[in-house]
PQR file with spaces between the fields and no chain letter, atoms N, CA, C, O and H, PARSE charges and radii, in Angstrom:
ATOM       1  N    UNK     1     135.944   96.506   78.036 -0.4000 1.5000
ATOM       2  CA   UNK     1     135.234   95.812   78.655 -0.0000 2.0000
ATOM       3  C    UNK     1     136.063   95.358   79.675  0.5500 1.7000
ATOM       4  O    UNK     1     135.496   95.043   80.721 -0.5500 1.4000
ATOM       5  N    UNK     2     137.452   95.235   79.607 -0.4000 1.5000
ATOM       6  CA   UNK     2     138.424   94.914   80.816 -0.0000 2.0000
ATOM       7  C    UNK     2     138.146   96.240   82.147  0.5500 1.7000
ATOM       8  O    UNK     2     138.289   96.006   83.347 -0.5500 1.4000
ATOM       9  H    UNK     2     137.913   95.490   78.757  0.4000 1.0000
ATOM      10  N    UNK     3     137.789   97.415   81.650 -0.4000 1.5000
ATOM      11  CA   UNK     3     137.975   98.452   82.448 -0.0000 2.0000
ATOM      12  C    UNK     3     136.854   98.340   83.124  0.5500 1.7000
ATOM      13  O    UNK     3     136.962   98.932   84.197 -0.5500 1.4000
ATOM      14  H    UNK     3     137.673   97.605   80.675  0.4000 1.0000
ATOM      15  N    UNK     4     135.444   97.663   82.927 -0.4000 1.5000
ATOM      16  CA   UNK     4     133.941   97.401   83.310 -0.0000 2.0000
ATOM      17  C    UNK     4     134.200   96.379   84.346  0.5500 1.7000
ATOM      18  O    UNK     4     133.687   96.628   85.436 -0.5500 1.4000
ATOM      19  H    UNK     4     135.356   97.181   82.055  0.4000 1.0000
ATOM      20  N    UNK     5     134.965   95.148   84.241 -0.4000 1.5000
ATOM      21  CA   UNK     5     135.302   94.009   84.927 -0.0000 2.0000
ATOM      22  C    UNK     5     136.159   94.832   86.152  0.5500 1.7000
ATOM      23  O    UNK     5     135.840   94.582   87.315 -0.5500 1.4000
ATOM      24  H    UNK     5     135.382   94.945   83.355  0.4000 1.0000
ATOM      25  N    UNK     6     137.013   95.603   85.943 -0.4000 1.5000
ATOM      26  CA   UNK     6     137.925   96.054   86.855 -0.0000 2.0000
ATOM      27  C    UNK     6     136.955   97.037   87.790  0.5500 1.7000
ATOM      28  O    UNK     6     137.270   96.877   88.970 -0.5500 1.4000
ATOM      29  H    UNK     6     137.272   95.806   84.998  0.4000 1.0000
ATOM      30  N    UNK     7     136.099   97.801   87.669 -0.4000 1.5000
ATOM      31  CA   UNK     7     135.100   98.363   88.294 -0.0000 2.0000
ATOM      32  C    UNK     7     134.064   97.573   88.688  0.5500 1.7000
ATOM      33  O    UNK     7     133.016   98.099   89.062 -0.5500 1.4000
ATOM      34  H    UNK     7     135.844   97.931   86.711  0.4000 1.0000
ATOM      35  N    UNK     8     134.157   96.731   88.670 -0.4000 1.5000
ATOM      36  CA   UNK     8     132.837   95.424   89.339 -0.0000 2.0000
ATOM      37  C    UNK     8     131.673   95.461   88.175  0.5500 1.7000
ATOM      38  O    UNK     8     130.742   94.709   88.466 -0.5500 1.4000
ATOM      39  H    UNK     8     135.009   96.304   88.367  0.4000 1.0000
ATOM      40  N    UNK     9     131.504   96.151   86.935 -0.4000 1.5000
ATOM      41  CA   UNK     9     130.175   96.200   86.550 -0.0000 2.0000
ATOM      42  C    UNK     9     130.357   94.901   85.735  0.5500 1.7000
ATOM      43  O    UNK     9     131.466   94.401   85.546 -0.5500 1.4000
ATOM      44  H    UNK     9     132.260   96.762   86.699  0.4000 1.0000
ATOM      45  N    UNK    10     129.145   94.358   85.239 -0.4000 1.5000
ATOM      46  CA   UNK    10     129.203   93.195   84.177 -0.0000 2.0000
ATOM      47  C    UNK    10     127.990   93.647   83.526  0.5500 1.7000
ATOM      48  O    UNK    10     127.425   94.706   83.800 -0.5500 1.4000
ATOM      49  H    UNK    10     128.244   94.764   85.393  0.4000 1.0000
ATOM      50  N    UNK    11     127.605   92.808   82.652 -0.4000 1.5000
ATOM      51  CA   UNK    11     126.726   92.952   81.024 -0.0000 2.0000
ATOM      52  C    UNK    11     125.456   92.305   81.650  0.5500 1.7000
ATOM      53  O    UNK    11     125.476   91.621   82.673 -0.5500 1.4000
ATOM      54  H    UNK    11     128.064   91.948   82.430  0.4000 1.0000
ATOM      55  N    UNK    12     124.359   92.598   80.922 -0.4000 1.5000
ATOM      56  CA   UNK    12     123.454   91.427   81.526 -0.0000 2.0000
ATOM      57  C    UNK    12     123.570   90.150   80.917  0.5500 1.7000
ATOM      58  O    UNK    12     122.680   89.387   81.293 -0.5500 1.4000
ATOM      59  H    UNK    12     124.343   93.154   80.091  0.4000 1.0000
ATOM      60  N    UNK    13     124.350   89.673   80.119 -0.4000 1.5000
ATOM      61  CA   UNK    13     124.396   88.673   79.388 -0.0000 2.0000
ATOM      62  C    UNK    13     125.809   87.827   79.648  0.5500 1.7000
ATOM      63  O    UNK    13     126.106   86.774   79.082 -0.5500 1.4000
ATOM      64  H    UNK    13     125.073   90.293   79.813  0.4000 1.0000
ATOM      65  N    UNK    14     126.740   88.651   80.799 -0.4000 1.5000
ATOM      66  CA   UNK    14     128.078   88.027   81.160 -0.0000 2.0000
ATOM      67  C    UNK    14     127.809   86.903   82.005  0.5500 1.7000
ATOM      68  O    UNK    14     127.384   86.962   83.159 -0.5500 1.4000
ATOM      69  H    UNK    14     126.499   89.506   81.259  0.4000 1.0000
ATOM      70  N    UNK    15     128.106   85.813   81.308 -0.4000 1.5000
ATOM      71  CA   UNK    15     127.999   84.345   82.193 -0.0000 2.0000
ATOM      72  C    UNK    15     129.782   83.861   82.374  0.5500 1.7000
ATOM      73  O    UNK    15     130.056   82.818   81.780 -0.5500 1.4000
ATOM      74  H    UNK    15     128.451   85.765   80.371  0.4000 1.0000
ATOM      75  N    UNK    16     130.800   84.450   83.033 -0.4000 1.5000
ATOM      76  CA   UNK    16     131.900   84.240   83.056 -0.0000 2.0000
ATOM      77  C    UNK    16     131.913   83.431   84.236  0.5500 1.7000
ATOM      78  O    UNK    16     133.034   83.013   84.526 -0.5500 1.4000
ATOM      79  H    UNK    16     130.578   85.298   83.515  0.4000 1.0000
ATOM      80  N    UNK    17     130.947   83.081   85.024 -0.4000 1.5000
ATOM      81  CA   UNK    17     131.021   82.275   86.033 -0.0000 2.0000
ATOM      82  C    UNK    17     131.589   82.719   87.578  0.5500 1.7000
ATOM      83  O    UNK    17     131.633   81.917   88.511 -0.5500 1.4000
ATOM      84  H    UNK    17     130.036   83.421   84.789  0.4000 1.0000
ATOM      85  N    UNK    18     131.971   83.995   87.668 -0.4000 1.5000
ATOM      86  CA   UNK    18     132.571   84.363   88.389 -0.0000 2.0000
ATOM      87  C    UNK    18     131.410   85.086   89.477  0.5500 1.7000
ATOM      88  O    UNK    18     131.766   86.149   89.984 -0.5500 1.4000
ATOM      89  H    UNK    18     131.935   84.647   86.910  0.4000 1.0000
ATOM      90  N    UNK    19     130.224   84.618   89.799 -0.4000 1.5000
ATOM      91  CA   UNK    19     129.407   84.977   90.566 -0.0000 2.0000
ATOM      92  C    UNK    19     129.347   84.830   92.119  0.5500 1.7000
ATOM      93  O    UNK    19     128.527   85.510   92.736 -0.5500 1.4000
ATOM      94  H    UNK    19     129.934   83.753   89.387  0.4000 1.0000
ATOM      95  N    UNK    20     130.074   84.083   92.695 -0.4000 1.5000
ATOM      96  CA   UNK    20     130.414   84.087   93.776 -0.0000 2.0000
ATOM      97  C    UNK    20     131.299   85.142   94.228  0.5500 1.7000
ATOM      98  O    UNK    20     131.042   85.538   95.365 -0.5500 1.4000
ATOM      99  H    UNK    20     130.740   83.531   92.193  0.4000 1.0000
ATOM     100  N    UNK    21     132.220   85.674   93.674 -0.4000 1.5000
ATOM     101  CA   UNK    21     133.101   86.869   94.179 -0.0000 2.0000
ATOM     102  C    UNK    21     132.077   88.361   94.156  0.5500 1.7000
ATOM     103  O    UNK    21     132.206   89.174   95.071 -0.5500 1.4000
ATOM     104  H    UNK    21     132.428   85.352   92.750  0.4000 1.0000
ATOM     105  N    UNK    22     130.928   88.637   92.857 -0.4000 1.5000
ATOM     106  CA   UNK    22     130.471   89.307   93.097 -0.0000 2.0000
ATOM     107  C    UNK    22     129.241   89.353   93.835  0.5500 1.7000
ATOM     108  O    UNK    22     128.974   90.439   94.348 -0.5500 1.4000
ATOM     109  H    UNK    22     130.823   87.976   92.114  0.4000 1.0000
ATOM     110  N    UNK    23     128.412   88.378   94.003 -0.4000 1.5000
ATOM     111  CA   UNK    23     127.197   87.916   94.786 -0.0000 2.0000
ATOM     112  C    UNK    23     127.871   88.633   96.505  0.5500 1.7000
ATOM     113  O    UNK    23     129.013   88.715   96.956 -0.5500 1.4000
ATOM     114  H    UNK    23     128.629   87.495   93.586  0.4000 1.0000
ATOM     115  N    UNK    24     126.524   89.031   97.049 -0.4000 1.5000
ATOM     116  CA   UNK    24     127.003   89.606   98.426 -0.0000 2.0000
ATOM     117  C    UNK    24     125.544   89.195   99.263  0.5500 1.7000
ATOM     118  O    UNK    24     124.438   89.573   98.878 -0.5500 1.4000
ATOM     119  H    UNK    24     125.596   88.964   96.682  0.4000 1.0000
ATOM     120  N    UNK    25     125.749   88.450  100.334 -0.4000 1.5000
ATOM     121  CA   UNK    25     125.217   88.293  101.382 -0.0000 2.0000
ATOM     122  C    UNK    25     124.599   88.862  102.353  0.5500 1.7000
ATOM     123  O    UNK    25     125.145   88.940  103.454 -0.5500 1.4000
ATOM     124  H    UNK    25     126.648   88.143  100.647  0.4000 1.0000
ATOM     125  N    UNK    26     123.358   89.362  102.134 -0.4000 1.5000
ATOM     126  CA   UNK    26     123.135   90.727  103.254 -0.0000 2.0000
ATOM     127  C    UNK    26     121.779   90.296  103.651  0.5500 1.7000
ATOM     128  O    UNK    26     120.934   89.821  102.893 -0.5500 1.4000
ATOM     129  H    UNK    26     122.914   89.299  101.240  0.4000 1.0000
ATOM     130  N    UNK    27     121.636   90.555  105.179 -0.4000 1.5000
ATOM     131  CA   UNK    27     119.931   90.219  105.493 -0.0000 2.0000
ATOM     132  C    UNK    27     119.342   91.818  105.826  0.5500 1.7000
ATOM     133  O    UNK    27     119.758   92.859  106.333 -0.5500 1.4000
ATOM     134  H    UNK    27     122.324   90.941  105.794  0.4000 1.0000
ATOM     135  N    UNK    28     118.161   91.310  105.222 -0.4000 1.5000
ATOM     136  CA   UNK    28     117.289   92.727  105.508 -0.0000 2.0000
ATOM     137  C    UNK    28     116.757   92.727  106.302  0.5500 1.7000
ATOM     138  O    UNK    28     116.366   91.667  106.792 -0.5500 1.4000
ATOM     139  H    UNK    28     117.823   90.464  104.810  0.4000 1.0000
ATOM     140  N    UNK    29     116.381   94.296  107.000 -0.4000 1.5000
ATOM     141  CA   UNK    29     115.927   94.071  108.441 -0.0000 2.0000
ATOM     142  C    UNK    29     114.339   93.999  108.298  0.5500 1.7000
ATOM     143  O    UNK    29     113.586   94.430  107.425 -0.5500 1.4000
ATOM     144  H    UNK    29     116.698   95.157  106.602  0.4000 1.0000
ATOM     145  N    UNK    30     114.132   93.362  109.368 -0.4000 1.5000
ATOM     146  CA   UNK    30     112.652   93.084  109.084 -0.0000 2.0000
ATOM     147  C    UNK    30     111.949   94.533  109.944  0.5500 1.7000
ATOM     148  O    UNK    30     112.127   94.930  111.095 -0.5500 1.4000
ATOM     149  H    UNK    30     114.743   93.013  110.078  0.4000 1.0000
ATOM     150  N    UNK    31     111.084   95.086  108.797 -0.4000 1.5000
ATOM     151  CA   UNK    31     110.343   95.856  108.871 -0.0000 2.0000
ATOM     152  C    UNK    31     108.986   96.312  109.214  0.5500 1.7000
ATOM     153  O    UNK    31     108.404   95.886  108.216 -0.5500 1.4000
ATOM     154  H    UNK    31     110.939   94.763  107.861  0.4000 1.0000
ATOM     155  N    UNK    32     107.841   97.018  110.095 -0.4000 1.5000
ATOM     156  CA   UNK    32     106.708   96.946  110.015 -0.0000 2.0000
ATOM     157  C    UNK    32     105.978   97.805  108.599  0.5500 1.7000
ATOM     158  O    UNK    32     106.318   98.880  108.104 -0.5500 1.4000
ATOM     159  H    UNK    32     108.313   97.364  110.906  0.4000 1.0000
ATOM     160  N    UNK    33     105.304   97.233  108.358 -0.4000 1.5000
ATOM     161  CA   UNK    33     104.124   97.441  107.134 -0.0000 2.0000
ATOM     162  C    UNK    33     103.961   99.075  107.450  0.5500 1.7000
ATOM     163  O    UNK    33     103.878   99.644  108.538 -0.5500 1.4000
ATOM     164  H    UNK    33     105.028   96.359  108.759  0.4000 1.0000
ATOM     165  N    UNK    34     103.948   99.616  106.092 -0.4000 1.5000
ATOM     166  CA   UNK    34     103.460  101.206  106.502 -0.0000 2.0000
ATOM     167  C    UNK    34     102.183  101.165  106.378  0.5500 1.7000
ATOM     168  O    UNK    34     101.568  100.272  105.796 -0.5500 1.4000
ATOM     169  H    UNK    34     104.016   99.153  105.208  0.4000 1.0000
ATOM     170  N    UNK    35     101.548  102.444  107.091 -0.4000 1.5000
ATOM     171  CA   UNK    35     100.339  102.598  107.262 -0.0000 2.0000
ATOM     172  C    UNK    35      99.730  102.937  106.218  0.5500 1.7000
ATOM     173  O    UNK    35     100.294  103.456  105.255 -0.5500 1.4000
ATOM     174  H    UNK    35     102.048  103.170  107.564  0.4000 1.0000
ATOM     175  N    UNK    36      98.263  102.636  106.296 -0.4000 1.5000
ATOM     176  CA   UNK    36      97.760  102.616  104.719 -0.0000 2.0000
ATOM     177  C    UNK    36      97.516  104.128  104.029  0.5500 1.7000
ATOM     178  O    UNK    36      97.254  104.338  102.845 -0.5500 1.4000
ATOM     179  H    UNK    36      97.805  102.214  107.078  0.4000 1.0000
ATOM     180  N    UNK    37      97.642  104.926  104.888 -0.4000 1.5000
ATOM     181  CA   UNK    37      97.513  106.085  104.089 -0.0000 2.0000
ATOM     182  C    UNK    37      98.962  106.681  103.834  0.5500 1.7000
ATOM     183  O    UNK    37      99.029  107.682  103.121 -0.5500 1.4000
ATOM     184  H    UNK    37      97.854  104.755  105.850  0.4000 1.0000
ATOM     185  N    UNK    38      99.659  106.358  104.149 -0.4000 1.5000
ATOM     186  CA   UNK    38     101.399  106.398  103.686 -0.0000 2.0000
ATOM     187  C    UNK    38     101.336  105.814  102.551  0.5500 1.7000
ATOM     188  O    UNK    38     101.614  106.297  101.453 -0.5500 1.4000
ATOM     189  H    UNK    38      99.605  105.544  104.728  0.4000 1.0000
ATOM     190  N    UNK    39     100.882  104.511  102.857 -0.4000 1.5000
ATOM     191  CA   UNK    39     101.174  103.697  101.727 -0.0000 2.0000
ATOM     192  C    UNK    39     100.524  103.957  100.076  0.5500 1.7000
ATOM     193  O    UNK    39     100.872  103.641   98.938 -0.5500 1.4000
ATOM     194  H    UNK    39     100.656  104.119  103.749  0.4000 1.0000
ATOM     195  N    UNK    40      99.429  104.691  100.678 -0.4000 1.5000
ATOM     196  CA   UNK    40      98.362  105.148   98.716 -0.0000 2.0000
ATOM     197  C    UNK    40      99.067  106.764   98.912  0.5500 1.7000
ATOM     198  O    UNK    40      98.815  107.443   97.916 -0.5500 1.4000
ATOM     199  H    UNK    40      99.146  104.949  101.602  0.4000 1.0000
ATOM     200  N    UNK    41      99.472  107.140   99.433 -0.4000 1.5000
ATOM     201  CA   UNK    41     100.204  108.578   98.969 -0.0000 2.0000
ATOM     202  C    UNK    41     101.616  108.049   97.904  0.5500 1.7000
ATOM     203  O    UNK    41     101.705  108.532   96.775 -0.5500 1.4000
ATOM     204  H    UNK    41      99.677  106.589  100.242  0.4000 1.0000
ATOM     205  N    UNK    42     102.511  107.173   98.340 -0.4000 1.5000
ATOM     206  CA   UNK    42     103.117  106.896   97.617 -0.0000 2.0000
ATOM     207  C    UNK    42     103.016  105.779   96.666  0.5500 1.7000
ATOM     208  O    UNK    42     104.079  105.294   96.278 -0.5500 1.4000
ATOM     209  H    UNK    42     102.438  106.780   99.257  0.4000 1.0000
ATOM     210  N    UNK    43     101.961  105.314   96.248 -0.4000 1.5000
ATOM     211  CA   UNK    43     101.496  104.012   94.927 -0.0000 2.0000
ATOM     212  C    UNK    43     100.761  105.731   94.318  0.5500 1.7000
ATOM     213  O    UNK    43     100.583  105.686   93.101 -0.5500 1.4000
ATOM     214  H    UNK    43     101.097  105.708   96.563  0.4000 1.0000
ATOM     215  N    UNK    44     100.472  106.700   94.758 -0.4000 1.5000
ATOM     216  CA   UNK    44      99.787  107.249   93.430 -0.0000 2.0000
ATOM     217  C    UNK    44     101.229  108.455   93.067  0.5500 1.7000
ATOM     218  O    UNK    44     101.412  108.870   91.923 -0.5500 1.4000
ATOM     219  H    UNK    44     100.616  106.737   95.746  0.4000 1.0000
ATOM     220  N    UNK    45     101.928  108.778   93.991 -0.4000 1.5000
ATOM     221  CA   UNK    45     103.572  109.156   93.411 -0.0000 2.0000
ATOM     222  C    UNK    45     103.977  108.513   92.375  0.5500 1.7000
ATOM     223  O    UNK    45     104.224  108.943   91.249 -0.5500 1.4000
ATOM     224  H    UNK    45     101.779  108.440   94.920  0.4000 1.0000
ATOM     225  N    UNK    46     104.048  107.272   92.866 -0.4000 1.5000
ATOM     226  CA   UNK    46     105.344  106.530   91.732 -0.0000 2.0000
ATOM     227  C    UNK    46     104.442  105.800   90.819  0.5500 1.7000
ATOM     228  O    UNK    46     105.003  105.684   89.730 -0.5500 1.4000
ATOM     229  H    UNK    46     103.847  106.923   93.781  0.4000 1.0000
ATOM     230  N    UNK    47     103.399  105.320   90.825 -0.4000 1.5000
ATOM     231  CA   UNK    47     102.347  104.962   89.753 -0.0000 2.0000
ATOM     232  C    UNK    47     101.262  105.771   89.113  0.5500 1.7000
ATOM     233  O    UNK    47     100.578  105.474   88.134 -0.5500 1.4000
ATOM     234  H    UNK    47     102.943  105.414   91.710  0.4000 1.0000
ATOM     235  N    UNK    48     101.234  106.837   89.842 -0.4000 1.5000
ATOM     236  CA   UNK    48     100.004  107.812   89.228 -0.0000 2.0000
ATOM     237  C    UNK    48      98.766  107.281   89.257  0.5500 1.7000
ATOM     238  O    UNK    48      97.993  107.668   88.381 -0.5500 1.4000
ATOM     239  H    UNK    48     101.790  107.079   90.638  0.4000 1.0000
ATOM     240  N    UNK    49      98.378  106.483   90.052 -0.4000 1.5000
ATOM     241  CA   UNK    49      97.046  105.576   90.683 -0.0000 2.0000
ATOM     242  C    UNK    49      96.978  104.705   91.543  0.5500 1.7000
ATOM     243  O    UNK    49      97.887  103.891   91.706 -0.5500 1.4000
ATOM     244  H    UNK    49      99.006  106.168   90.764  0.4000 1.0000
ATOM     245  N    UNK    50      95.756  104.721   92.333 -0.4000 1.5000
ATOM     246  CA   UNK    50      95.981  103.679   93.312 -0.0000 2.0000
ATOM     247  C    UNK    50      96.239  102.592   93.129  0.5500 1.7000
ATOM     248  O    UNK    50      96.031  102.242   91.967 -0.5500 1.4000
ATOM     249  H    UNK    50      95.018  105.382   92.200  0.4000 1.0000
ATOM     250  N    UNK    51      96.763  101.566   94.019 -0.4000 1.5000
ATOM     251  CA   UNK    51      96.716  100.131   93.324 -0.0000 2.0000
ATOM     252  C    UNK    51      95.751   98.921   94.337  0.5500 1.7000
ATOM     253  O    UNK    51      94.893   98.104   94.002 -0.5500 1.4000
ATOM     254  H    UNK    51      96.933  101.850   94.962  0.4000 1.0000
ATOM     255  N    UNK    52      96.479   99.334   95.954 -0.4000 1.5000
ATOM     256  CA   UNK    52      96.067   98.507   96.654 -0.0000 2.0000
ATOM     257  C    UNK    52      94.390   98.875   97.358  0.5500 1.7000
ATOM     258  O    UNK    52      93.526   98.049   97.654 -0.5500 1.4000
ATOM     259  H    UNK    52      97.176   99.997   96.226  0.4000 1.0000
ATOM     260  N    UNK    53      94.329  100.294   97.475 -0.4000 1.5000
ATOM     261  CA   UNK    53      92.811  100.702   98.005 -0.0000 2.0000
ATOM     262  C    UNK    53      92.882  101.984   97.276  0.5500 1.7000
ATOM     263  O    UNK    53      93.681  102.236   96.374 -0.5500 1.4000
ATOM     264  H    UNK    53      95.030  100.965   97.234  0.4000 1.0000
ATOM     265  N    UNK    54      91.776  102.942   97.848 -0.4000 1.5000
ATOM     266  CA   UNK    54      91.536  104.293   97.575 -0.0000 2.0000
ATOM     267  C    UNK    54      91.472  105.137   98.771  0.5500 1.7000
ATOM     268  O    UNK    54      91.543  104.621   99.887 -0.5500 1.4000
ATOM     269  H    UNK    54      91.126  102.737   98.580  0.4000 1.0000
ATOM     270  N    UNK    55      91.374  106.091   98.650 -0.4000 1.5000
ATOM     271  CA   UNK    55      91.516  107.063   99.917 -0.0000 2.0000
ATOM     272  C    UNK    55      90.099  107.291  100.302  0.5500 1.7000
ATOM     273  O    UNK    55      89.864  107.660  101.453 -0.5500 1.4000
ATOM     274  H    UNK    55      91.316  106.509   97.743  0.4000 1.0000
ATOM     275  N    UNK    56      89.273  107.135   99.577 -0.4000 1.5000
ATOM     276  CA   UNK    56      87.548  107.190   99.965 -0.0000 2.0000
ATOM     277  C    UNK    56      86.792  105.837  100.417  0.5500 1.7000
ATOM     278  O    UNK    56      85.634  105.704  100.815 -0.5500 1.4000
ATOM     279  H    UNK    56      89.465  106.835   98.642  0.4000 1.0000
ATOM     280  N    UNK    57      87.881  104.803  100.219 -0.4000 1.5000
ATOM     281  CA   UNK    57      87.227  103.799  100.584 -0.0000 2.0000
ATOM     282  C    UNK    57      86.678  103.484  101.869  0.5500 1.7000
ATOM     283  O    UNK    57      85.749  102.685  101.988 -0.5500 1.4000
ATOM     284  H    UNK    57      88.822  104.910   99.896  0.4000 1.0000
ATOM     285  N    UNK    58      87.397  104.284  103.181 -0.4000 1.5000
ATOM     286  CA   UNK    58      86.958  104.312  104.501 -0.0000 2.0000
ATOM     287  C    UNK    58      85.417  104.867  104.678  0.5500 1.7000
ATOM     288  O    UNK    58      84.494  104.246  105.205 -0.5500 1.4000
ATOM     289  H    UNK    58      88.152  104.933  103.085  0.4000 1.0000
ATOM     290  N    UNK    59      85.371  106.073  104.158 -0.4000 1.5000
ATOM     291  CA   UNK    59      83.965  106.504  103.731 -0.0000 2.0000
ATOM     292  C    UNK    59      83.103  105.948  102.974  0.5500 1.7000
ATOM     293  O    UNK    59      82.023  106.523  102.845 -0.5500 1.4000
ATOM     294  H    UNK    59      86.122  106.577  103.731  0.4000 1.0000
ATOM     295  N    UNK    60      83.322  104.766  102.315 -0.4000 1.5000
ATOM     296  CA   UNK    60      82.018  104.181  101.064 -0.0000 2.0000
ATOM     297  C    UNK    60      80.706  104.244  101.995  0.5500 1.7000
ATOM     298  O    UNK    60      79.796  104.782  101.363 -0.5500 1.4000
ATOM     299  H    UNK    60      84.200  104.298  102.420  0.4000 1.0000
ATOM     300  N    UNK    61      80.252  103.809  103.499 -0.4000 1.5000
ATOM     301  CA   UNK    61      78.915  103.882  103.406 -0.0000 2.0000
ATOM     302  C    UNK    61      78.514  105.060  103.584  0.5500 1.7000
ATOM     303  O    UNK    61      77.347  105.316  103.287 -0.5500 1.4000
ATOM     304  H    UNK    61      80.991  103.373  104.012  0.4000 1.0000
ATOM     305  N    UNK    62      79.459  106.200  104.168 -0.4000 1.5000
ATOM     306  CA   UNK    62      78.838  108.006  104.257 -0.0000 2.0000
ATOM     307  C    UNK    62      78.483  108.017  102.880  0.5500 1.7000
ATOM     308  O    UNK    62      77.268  108.121  102.712 -0.5500 1.4000
ATOM     309  H    UNK    62      80.407  105.992  104.409  0.4000 1.0000
ATOM     310  N    UNK    63      79.287  107.928  101.653 -0.4000 1.5000
ATOM     311  CA   UNK    63      79.111  108.198  100.510 -0.0000 2.0000
ATOM     312  C    UNK    63      78.122  107.941   99.971  0.5500 1.7000
ATOM     313  O    UNK    63      77.477  108.807   99.379 -0.5500 1.4000
ATOM     314  H    UNK    63      80.274  107.843  101.789  0.4000 1.0000
ATOM     315  N    UNK    64      77.518  105.886  100.084 -0.4000 1.5000
ATOM     316  CA   UNK    64      76.313  105.467   99.699 -0.0000 2.0000
ATOM     317  C    UNK    64      75.116  106.439   99.964  0.5500 1.7000
ATOM     318  O    UNK    64      74.361  106.769   99.049 -0.5500 1.4000
ATOM     319  H    UNK    64      78.042  105.184  100.565  0.4000 1.0000
ATOM     320  N    UNK    65      74.946  106.957  101.451 -0.4000 1.5000
ATOM     321  CA   UNK    65      73.632  107.357  102.010 -0.0000 2.0000
ATOM     322  C    UNK    65      73.728  108.713  100.993  0.5500 1.7000
ATOM     323  O    UNK    65      72.649  108.986  100.467 -0.5500 1.4000
ATOM     324  H    UNK    65      75.560  106.689  102.194  0.4000 1.0000
ATOM     325  N    UNK    66      74.553  109.360  100.735 -0.4000 1.5000
ATOM     326  CA   UNK    66      74.205  110.810  100.394 -0.0000 2.0000
ATOM     327  C    UNK    66      74.452  110.624   98.592  0.5500 1.7000
ATOM     328  O    UNK    66      74.199  111.655   97.968 -0.5500 1.4000
ATOM     329  H    UNK    66      75.429  109.139  101.163  0.4000 1.0000
ATOM     330  N    UNK    67      74.750  109.845   98.046 -0.4000 1.5000
ATOM     331  CA   UNK    67      74.683  109.373   96.641 -0.0000 2.0000
ATOM     332  C    UNK    67      73.503  109.225   95.972  0.5500 1.7000
ATOM     333  O    UNK    67      72.750  108.317   96.324 -0.5500 1.4000
ATOM     334  H    UNK    67      74.955  109.008   98.553  0.4000 1.0000
ATOM     335  N    UNK    68      73.158  110.048   94.949 -0.4000 1.5000
ATOM     336  CA   UNK    68      71.734  109.782   94.241 -0.0000 2.0000
ATOM     337  C    UNK    68      71.829  109.087   92.771  0.5500 1.7000
ATOM     338  O    UNK    68      70.916  108.524   92.167 -0.5500 1.4000
ATOM     339  H    UNK    68      73.769  110.786   94.664  0.4000 1.0000
ATOM     340  N    UNK    69      72.934  109.243   92.433 -0.4000 1.5000
ATOM     341  CA   UNK    69      72.968  108.582   91.186 -0.0000 2.0000
ATOM     342  C    UNK    69      74.016  107.582   91.265  0.5500 1.7000
ATOM     343  O    UNK    69      74.685  107.499   92.295 -0.5500 1.4000
ATOM     344  H    UNK    69      73.675  109.700   92.924  0.4000 1.0000
ATOM     345  N    UNK    70      74.261  106.680   90.102 -0.4000 1.5000
ATOM     346  CA   UNK    70      75.655  105.863   89.993 -0.0000 2.0000
ATOM     347  C    UNK    70      75.841  106.103   88.489  0.5500 1.7000
ATOM     348  O    UNK    70      75.132  106.877   87.845 -0.5500 1.4000
ATOM     349  H    UNK    70      73.718  106.748   89.265  0.4000 1.0000
ATOM     350  N    UNK    71      76.761  105.446   88.023 -0.4000 1.5000
ATOM     351  CA   UNK    71      77.416  105.305   86.516 -0.0000 2.0000
ATOM     352  C    UNK    71      76.423  104.331   85.626  0.5500 1.7000
ATOM     353  O    UNK    71      76.393  104.132   84.412 -0.5500 1.4000
ATOM     354  H    UNK    71      77.337  104.817   88.546  0.4000 1.0000
ATOM     355  N    UNK    72      75.597  103.787   86.736 -0.4000 1.5000
ATOM     356  CA   UNK    72      74.752  103.008   85.705 -0.0000 2.0000
ATOM     357  C    UNK    72      73.379  103.586   85.609  0.5500 1.7000
ATOM     358  O    UNK    72      72.620  103.102   84.769 -0.5500 1.4000
ATOM     359  H    UNK    72      75.621  103.949   87.722  0.4000 1.0000
ATOM     360  N    UNK    73      73.074  104.315   86.175 -0.4000 1.5000
ATOM     361  CA   UNK    73      71.873  105.236   86.151 -0.0000 2.0000
ATOM     362  C    UNK    73      71.757  105.980   85.343  0.5500 1.7000
ATOM     363  O    UNK    73      70.767  106.231   84.656 -0.5500 1.4000
ATOM     364  H    UNK    73      73.690  104.709   86.857  0.4000 1.0000
ATOM     365  N    UNK    74      73.277  106.639   85.334 -0.4000 1.5000
ATOM     366  CA   UNK    74      73.516  107.783   84.371 -0.0000 2.0000
ATOM     367  C    UNK    74      73.078  107.283   82.611  0.5500 1.7000
ATOM     368  O    UNK    74      72.399  107.819   81.735 -0.5500 1.4000
ATOM     369  H    UNK    74      74.082  106.435   85.893  0.4000 1.0000
ATOM     370  N    UNK    75      73.959  105.850   82.707 -0.4000 1.5000
ATOM     371  CA   UNK    75      74.089  105.182   81.525 -0.0000 2.0000
ATOM     372  C    UNK    75      72.801  104.847   80.692  0.5500 1.7000
ATOM     373  O    UNK    75      72.921  104.691   79.477 -0.5500 1.4000
ATOM     374  H    UNK    75      74.511  105.416   83.419  0.4000 1.0000
ATOM     375  N    UNK    76      71.688  104.740   81.238 -0.4000 1.5000
ATOM     376  CA   UNK    76      70.765  104.507   80.989 -0.0000 2.0000
ATOM     377  C    UNK    76      69.558  105.414   80.844  0.5500 1.7000
ATOM     378  O    UNK    76      68.387  105.121   80.607 -0.5500 1.4000
ATOM     379  H    UNK    76      71.590  104.866   82.225  0.4000 1.0000
ATOM     380  N    UNK    77      70.179  106.672   81.061 -0.4000 1.5000
ATOM     381  CA   UNK    77      69.274  107.764   81.045 -0.0000 2.0000
ATOM     382  C    UNK    77      69.345  108.394   79.746  0.5500 1.7000
ATOM     383  O    UNK    77      68.642  109.373   79.495 -0.5500 1.4000
ATOM     384  H    UNK    77      71.131  106.910   81.254  0.4000 1.0000
């Protein structure tokens, strides 16, 4: 435990009140948002699914034009 403190490591429930010595104040840069395609690629890579949108959502109107069935029609048949 003493070696951990010397190296700057703390436990989850360490409450020795020495927060001021280990807390650093840093300013984060103001970065622009990622482009939609790049964000979707990263979501799929990290989560395994798309969270904010879907890559085909920009083609929704075109896909509806050529769609002959949907899941509701298939379930009813």
